[in-house]
C-alpha positions, 0 to 999 in steps of 0.5 A, a space after each residue: 411568047 412575048 417579044 422584047 429587046 435586049 438592053 443589057 447583061 447581068 454578071 453574077 458572082 455565084 450561080 446554080 449549076 443547072 444554069 451553066 452554059 447560059 447567061 442572064 439578059 436584061 430585056 425590055 418588052 415591046 409595047 403595042 405602040 411598037 407594032 402599030 407604028 411599024 418600027 424596026 427597032 423601038 425608039 422609045 423603049 419603056 425602060 420603066 419595066 425590064 425583066 431578067 431572062 435566062 439565055 442559052 441561045 447566045 443573044 446579044 445587046 440590041 437583039 430582038 428575042 422571044 421569051 416565055 415566062 412562068 412555069 413554061 420557062 422552067 420546062 427545059 430543065 431536067 430538075 426543078 430550076 428557079 427561073 422566071 423567064 427564058 429566051 426561046 428565040 432570036 428574032 431576025 425580022 418582025 412583019 405586022 400588018 394591022 387589021 383595017 
């Protein structure tokens, strides 16, 4: 699982029936600097790399989410479904103490 910040949503004109009830989020992954500098919300999110994540949990813009990619992203669906990343958690707080 990776963590990222929701920076937007995607609106589709057509969708696959398996995706009914969910939505698509634009997520920017957290970098190593985010955790090492102990920031609550990353100030300098890299907007160079973002990905589209399927969400059926109800995350919104500005939320921190945990997402998985690859084959694991399609596992919650009963039929084979074309999805690359899925939101698996909405994160309240992140506590990180770097090793000394």
